[in-house]
matplotlib code that plots the C-alpha trace (Angstrom):
import matplotlib.pyplot as plt

x = [2.6, 4.4, 8.1, 10.1, 10.6, 8.7, 6.8, 5.4, 5.7, 3.7, 5.8, 4.1, 1.3, -1.0, -4.1, -6.0, -9.0, -9.9, -12.6, -10.0, -10.8, -7.7, -8.3, -4.8, -2.1, 1.4, 0.3, 3.0, 2.4, 4.6, 3.2, 5.3, 5.2, 2.5, 0.7, -3.1, -3.5, -7.0, -7.6, -10.4, -11.8, -14.8, -16.3, -14.3, -11.0, -9.3, -9.3, -10.4, -8.1, -5.2, -6.1, -6.6, -3.2, -1.5, -3.2, -2.2, -5.8, -5.4, -2.2, -0.9, -0.7, 2.5, 4.5, 5.8, 4.8, 7.7, 7.6, 10.5, 11.7, 10.8, 7.9, 5.1, 2.7, 2.2, 0.8, -2.0, -5.7, -8.5, -11.8, -14.4, -17.5, -19.7, -18.9, -19.0, -19.8, -20.8, -24.6, -24.6, -21.8, -21.8, -19.8, -17.0, -16.9, -16.7, -13.8, -11.8, -12.2, -9.0, -6.9, -8.4, -7.8, -4.2, -3.8, -4.3, -5.9, -9.6, -9.3, -6.4, -8.2, -11.3, -9.3, -7.7, -11.1, -12.5, -9.8, -10.4, -14.1, -13.4, -11.3, -14.1, -16.6, -18.8, -18.1, -21.3, -22.2, -20.2, -23.1, -25.1, -25.6, -25.0, -28.8, -29.1, -26.6, -27.0, -24.9, -22.5, -22.1, -21.4, -18.7, -17.1, -17.1, -15.4, -12.8, -12.3, -11.8, -9.0, -7.6, -7.3, -4.7, -2.5, -1.8, 0.9, -1.1, -4.8, -6.6, -10.2, -12.4, -15.3, -16.0, -18.5, -20.1, -23.4, -23.9, -25.8, -23.8, -24.0, -22.8, -20.2, -18.8, -18.7, -16.8, -14.4, -13.5, -13.1, -11.0, -8.6, -8.2, -7.4, -5.0, -3.1, -3.1, -2.1, 0.3, -1.2, -0.2, -3.7, -4.8, -8.5, -10.8, -13.7, -15.9, -16.5, -14.1, -14.9, -14.2, -10.9, -9.8, -10.8, -9.0, -5.9, -2.4, -2.3, -5.0, -4.3, -6.7, -7.1, -8.2, -10.1, -9.9, -7.3, -6.8, -3.7, -2.5, -3.7, -2.8, -1.7, -2.8, -0.9, -3.2, -1.0, -3.6, -2.2, -3.6, -5.7, -8.4, -11.5, -15.0, -14.7, -12.0, -14.7, -16.2, -13.0, -11.8, -8.7, -10.8, -13.0, -10.0, -8.6, -12.0, -12.1, -8.6, -9.4, -12.7, -11.0, -8.5, -11.4, -13.2, -10.1, -9.4, -13.0, -12.9, -9.5, -9.6, -7.0, -5.1]
y = [-0.4, -3.7, -4.3, -7.0, -9.3, -12.6, -12.9, -16.3, -18.9, -21.9, -24.3, -27.1, -27.2, -30.2, -31.1, -34.3, -34.9, -38.3, -38.9, -38.5, -34.9, -33.1, -29.5, -28.2, -29.6, -28.2, -24.7, -22.2, -18.7, -16.0, -13.1, -10.1, -8.1, -5.4, -6.8, -7.0, -10.1, -11.4, -14.9, -15.3, -18.3, -20.6, -22.4, -25.4, -24.1, -24.2, -20.6, -21.3, -24.3, -22.0, -19.8, -22.7, -24.1, -20.7, -20.5, -24.1, -25.1, -27.8, -29.7, -30.1, -33.6, -32.5, -29.3, -26.7, -23.5, -21.2, -18.0, -15.5, -13.5, -13.9, -16.3, -13.9, -16.8, -16.3, -12.9, -14.0, -13.4, -15.0, -13.4, -15.8, -15.3, -15.6, -13.3, -16.3, -14.2, -15.7, -15.0, -14.9, -12.4, -8.6, -6.9, -5.9, -9.4, -11.0, -8.7, -9.1, -12.9, -13.7, -11.6, -13.1, -16.6, -15.5, -14.6, -10.9, -9.4, -8.6, -4.8, -4.6, -6.8, -4.6, -1.4, -3.0, -4.2, -0.7, 0.8, -1.8, -1.1, 2.6, 1.9, 0.1, 2.9, 1.0, 3.0, 3.0, -0.6, -2.2, -3.7, -4.8, -8.5, -10.0, -10.4, -6.7, -5.9, -5.7, -7.9, -5.1, -4.3, -8.0, -8.0, -4.9, -6.7, -9.6, -7.4, -5.6, -9.0, -9.7, -6.2, -6.5, -9.2, -6.7, -9.2, -8.8, -11.1, -10.9, -13.8, -13.0, -15.6, -13.9, -11.7, -9.5, -12.1, -12.1, -8.3, -6.0, -4.0, -0.6, -2.1, -4.2, -1.1, 0.9, -2.0, -2.2, 1.4, 1.0, -2.1, -0.2, 2.5, 0.0, -1.9, 1.3, 2.2, -1.2, -2.3, -5.7, -8.3, -9.3, -12.3, -11.9, -14.5, -13.2, -14.1, -10.5, -9.2, -5.5, -5.9, -7.7, -4.9, -2.1, -3.6, -5.4, -4.7, -8.1, -10.6, -14.3, -16.3, -19.9, -22.7, -25.7, -29.5, -29.4, -26.0, -24.2, -20.7, -19.9, -16.2, -13.1, -9.5, -6.6, -3.7, -0.6, 2.0, 4.0, 4.0, 5.5, 4.6, 6.7, 5.4, 7.1, 4.6, 1.9, 3.5, 4.7, 3.4, 2.0, 0.0, -1.4, -2.3, -4.3, -6.0, -7.0, -8.5, -10.5, -11.6, -12.9, -14.9, -16.3, -17.4, -19.1, -20.8, -22.1, -23.5, -25.1, -28.9, -30.5, -33.4]
z = [-14.2, -14.9, -15.3, -17.2, -14.3, -14.6, -11.3, -12.1, -14.8, -15.7, -17.8, -19.8, -17.3, -17.8, -15.8, -16.3, -14.0, -12.6, -15.2, -18.0, -19.0, -20.1, -18.8, -19.7, -21.9, -22.1, -21.2, -20.7, -19.3, -17.9, -15.9, -15.0, -11.8, -11.9, -15.0, -15.4, -17.4, -18.5, -19.6, -22.1, -24.0, -24.4, -21.5, -20.6, -21.9, -18.5, -17.4, -13.9, -13.8, -14.5, -11.6, -9.2, -10.2, -9.6, -6.2, -5.5, -4.9, -7.5, -8.3, -11.8, -13.4, -15.1, -15.7, -13.3, -11.5, -10.7, -8.6, -8.6, -5.7, -2.0, -2.3, -3.4, -3.6, 0.2, -0.6, -2.9, -2.7, -4.7, -5.6, -6.9, -9.2, -6.1, -3.2, -0.8, 2.2, 5.5, 5.7, 9.5, 9.8, 9.3, 6.5, 8.9, 10.3, 6.9, 5.9, 9.1, 9.3, 7.2, 9.5, 12.7, 11.3, 10.6, 14.3, 14.3, 17.4, 16.8, 17.4, 14.9, 12.4, 12.6, 12.0, 9.0, 7.7, 8.2, 6.1, 3.3, 3.4, 3.0, -0.1, -1.8, -1.0, 1.5, 4.7, 6.7, 5.8, 8.6, 10.4, 7.4, 6.6, 3.1, 2.6, 2.9, 0.1, -3.7, -5.9, -6.6, -2.9, -2.1, -4.7, -3.2, 0.2, -1.4, -2.9, 0.4, 2.0, -0.5, -0.1, 3.7, 3.3, 1.4, -1.5, -4.1, -6.5, -7.0, -8.8, -10.0, -11.5, -13.4, -10.4, -12.2, -14.5, -12.6, -12.4, -14.7, -17.2, -15.4, -12.1, -13.9, -15.7, -12.4, -10.6, -13.6, -13.1, -9.3, -9.8, -12.1, -9.5, -6.8, -9.1, -9.7, -6.0, -4.6, -7.4, -7.5, -10.1, -11.3, -13.3, -14.3, -15.9, -18.0, -20.9, -21.7, -24.4, -23.8, -20.1, -20.8, -23.2, -20.8, -17.8, -19.2, -20.1, -21.8, -22.9, -23.2, -25.4, -24.5, -26.8, -25.5, -25.8, -24.3, -22.7, -24.0, -24.9, -28.4, -28.7, -26.7, -27.3, -25.6, -24.9, -25.3, -24.2, -21.3, -17.8, -16.3, -18.7, -18.7, -19.5, -22.9, -23.7, -23.9, -27.0, -28.6, -32.0, -30.3, -27.9, -30.6, -32.7, -29.8, -29.2, -32.9, -32.7, -29.6, -31.0, -34.2, -32.1, -30.0, -33.1, -34.5, -31.1, -30.9, -34.5, -34.0, -33.8, -31.5, -32.9]

ax = plt.figure().add_subplot(projection="3d")
ax.plot(x, y, z, "-o")
ax.set_aspect("equal")
plt.show()
């Protein structure tokens, strides 16, 4: 899916908050076009800070963010842990809102939202309100809202963390199908090692205090990945390797 072109690069990225907390220090990361990269690490290691820096929702204290090509940062979508849907708006209104805010006529925006809704398997739910949806359905709406913008880069901050394992597994499978169809470059934050191995072409392990890249693990298993891959020896070997890196990262003392 990916090629060798660096799509974005963080170089010596440092983020220090006003209270003195050093969230990131001299973190360097390169992401190639079409990759599915997962960031894993202990709480407080700066995973979400990396996403926010890439999305330019938070400025770096030092270091640089570089994009290659024709400014793909303009074609970026962010999916948060909470679906963050407007409770007073229907599903179709929630999905079409970004297009309307961007100036697209309502009829055209609604048609695009309808197509996105179909891609996430929620056709027939157009007139439902968020309170009428399950957690998994809300997250599908959130993904559809990102999909409708036709992004080249998709940032996902623990989007399935609050869901039960069965729903989470199903959404993992659906996300991979969409990723292969849409050719997104995806950067995905998770605490779940099994999820990271199942989804990713590469896993970046972060160490904390301060946040920095500790190790990288390439996942060489081919796509598409069936549910059987989750229980394969290959998958479990990768999980063991990532777990060992995580344990080492968590026990490391910064000097």
